[in-house]
N, C-alpha and C positions, 0 to 999 in steps of 0.2 A: 247220671253222674251223682256224686255226692253232694247234696244241697249246700250252697255256699255258707248258709248260716250254721250248718253242722261243721263245716271245715273251720270256720272262724272260732267256734266254741271249743273244738278240739285243739286247735293251735293255741288258744289262750290257756287251756289246762296244761299243755306242755311247755309253754313259753318259759317259766320260771327255772325250768330243769335242763333245757337244751341251749346250745349255742346258736347264736344268729351268725351263721357261716359266712366268711368273706367271699368276695368276687375278685378274681385276678384275671387280667387280659394276657391271652396267649394265642397266637396265630390267628388273629381276626375274629376271635370269640372270647366270650367271659367264661371262666371256669368257676362253678359254685362248689366250694370245698367242703363237701359233707364228710369227707375223711377226717376232718378235724373235730367231729363230734366227740363226746367223752368216751365212747367205746370204739371210735374209728369208723362209724358209718352212720347213715341216715336213720337207722332203725330206731333209735331211741325216741325220735319224735312221735312215731305212732304207738310204741309200746306205753310211753307216759301217758298219751292221750286215752289209750284204752284201758290202762290199770286205773287210772284215776276217775274213769266213768263207772267202775264196778261199784255196786252197793258196799259198804263198809264190811259186812259180814263176809262177803265173798272175796273181798281183797285179803282180809286177814287169814283166809285159809291158804294163801300163797298163789304163786303163778306157776304155770307150765305152758311150754310151747314146744314146737318141733322146728329144727332149722339145720341148715348146712353150716352155720357159724355165726352170721352177723346178728340174725334175729336172737339167736341163743344168748350172744354176749349182751345184747339190749335188754332182754328179759331179765337176765341176772342182775345187771347194773340197776334196773328199775326197781327190781325186788329189794336189792340192798338199800338203795336210797329211801324206799317206803317202809323198810323194816319188816319185810315179810320172807317167808321161805320160797324156794325156787328150784324147780328141776327142769331140764330140757332133754329132749329126745333128739339125737343127731345122728347123721350118716357116720358109719364108721371110717369113711374116708375123708372127713372134715379135716381141714389144715390144723396142725398142732397149735399154731398160734391162736386160732379161734377158740379151741377147747381150753387152752391155758387161761384165756380172757374170761371164759364162763367160771372156771374154778377161782381166779382172782376175786370175783365178786361174791364168793361164797355159795354159789349154785352147785348143783350136782348134775354133770353131763351123764346121759345114759346113750352109749353108742349102739347102734344097730345096722346090719346091712341094708343098702338102699331099698331094695325090693321089699324087704320086711318092714321098714319104716314107712314106705308109701302105702302098703296095705294097712298098717296100723291107722294112717291118717284116712284112708278110703273107709275103714270100719268104725271111724270116729272113737278110737280106743281111749282118747282122753276123757270120755264120759264116766269110764270107770276109775278115774283117778281123783284123789281128794282135792287137789288144787284147782284153781279157776284157769281155765284154758283160754290163751290168746292166740288166734290164728296168725301165723307169721305174715300173711299177705291178704287174705280174703276177709279179715274182720274189718266192718265198716268204720268203727272208731279208729283202728290202726291207719286205714286209708285216709281218714279225714285228718288224722294227725300229721300224716306225710304232706297233706295240702298246706301245711304251715309254710312249707318251703316254697311253694307256689306264691303265696301271699308275700313272702319276702322278696321275691323276684319282681313282682309287680310294683312294690314300693322302691326298690333299689335300682330297677332298670325301666325307667318310664316308657321307653321306646321299644320295649322288648317285641321281637316279631317271631322268634323261633326258640324252642327249647328241646335240647337232645338228652334223652334219659336211658340209661341201661335198664334193661327189663329182665326180671326173673319171674316171680310169681305174678307180678303186675301191680302190686300195691302202691309203690312209689309213683310210677307214671300216672296211674288213676288219681291219686291224691293231688299231684301237681296239675294234672289236666282239669280236674274238678275245680281247683281254686282259679285256674286261669280262664276257663271258659265259662265259669259261674260269675266271673267279674268283667271280662272283656273279650269280645269277639275277634277273631282275626289272628290269634297266636297260634302258630303251628306247633303241635306236639309230635315229636318223632320218637319212636322207640327203637332200641338197638339191641341186637343179640350177636353172638359169635357164630360162625358157620360150624364151630364144634358143638354148638347146642342151639340151633336156630329153631326152637320149638314154635314160638309164636307166629313167625313168618310162614311156617309150614302149616300150622293149624289154620290160618286165614286163606291159604291157598287150597287146602283140602276141604275145608268147611267144617272140621270137626277134629277130635283128638288124634294125635300121631305118637308113635313110640320111637324115642331117640336115646341113644346111649351117649352121656355126656363125655366129650373129648376136647375139654377147654381149660384153659387157666382161669377162666371167669367162673369159678365154682359158685359164686353168689347168684348167679343167674340160672341155676339147673333145677329150679322149682318145677313141680309137676303141673300138668294141665288141671284147670279148675273151671268148671262151667260158668260159675258166678263171674270170675274174672274175664272169661271169654266174652261175656255180654258187655261188660264195662269197657274192655279194651276195644272192641268192635265200635263202640260209641265214641270213645275218647281219644284213641291214637289215630293221628291223620295219615302217618306214613311210617313204614318199617324199613330199617336199614340192617344189613348183615355184614359184619366185619370178618374178613378172612383171619383165622387163628394166627397165621405168621405176622400179619399186621398188628394184631393185638399184642404180640410179644414184643414188637419193637416200640409199641406205644408206651409201655411201662417205663423203659429207661429214657424215652424221649421226654415224657412228663416230668421225670426227675432231674433232667438237664435244663429243659426250656422253662419249666414253671417252678422248679424247686418243690415238686409235689410227689410224695410217695403214694402211689395208688395201687390197690389190688387189681386183679385182671377184670373183675366186674366193673370196678370204679374207672378204669381207663378206657372202657368201650365207647363211651360218648366222645372222648378226645379223639380216639382212633377213627371214628366215623366222620370226623369234621372234613376230612378230605374228600369225602364223597358229595358233599353239599356245594350248591351253587353260592358264590360270595356275595357280599354286599348286604345281607340282612343282619340285624342285630340279633345275635345268637348267644344263648347260654348253654354250655354243656355241664351237666351235672356229674361231678366226680363223687360217685356215691359211696365209696369206701376205700380204705387204706390198709386193711388187715391182711397184708401179703406174708405168706411163709418166707422167713428170711433166707432159707436156702433157695427157694425159687428166685427170690429178688436177686440174690447173688449171681445166680445163673444167668438171669435176663441181663444183668449189668455188665457181664464179662464179655 
């Protein structure tokens, strides 16, 4: 896991720039509303932590990342706040809302077909670019920055017993688990994906990489397999849950009605998974993001 001292240092760097998000009670659990962060997702925690760890000369070159949307917006926002240029490589299927968010903060999105972009990542194409690359989920400073969320939970929920986390590339759950397990034993960390892209549960069933075509509204969880994250998740995630895609589609309007919370598909995964858990334990479900396409939201609410 990421050492707890490193998590604390990363959280300290990011703290002046991010929101200490609230917890609200819904259906026997507490929801941690990362959808209220400046760009609508938890990603700003890790990107501020990573950017502010760069040597000054590297930071001034600007930032570059690759993302389906939320990391792209976070990178753009962080670059804007730190006064440096930014470009992001993204899937050409990324939701319009997320691409507009990238442009809003003055960054340049570069859309590519999914397979082409995954190959660019595998070939480490960022090494040929002038900006400083921040990996959207496998950068250790990014992961440590996400651990700030776990530190907040330890302070705000003294009797915390269980945390439910949506998982894409694995950076968020690894950061949270590093913070929790590095501070106190006995807290269960549960990772959640949709059956429309249950990559990690299938990876751990098969013992290695699998090929899956994403068929889910949780676009933020469709990151590729990464061996570094495989090792971290094997160590840090205690249990995996898979949410049926039809259940995920009902969870978004339920959250809006029950919690007055607008969540994107990925953000609603942890809430949707609560019905699979045994009751009675002090549980936090992380609502990781709220950047849902407005037309998709309208269709789910109708």
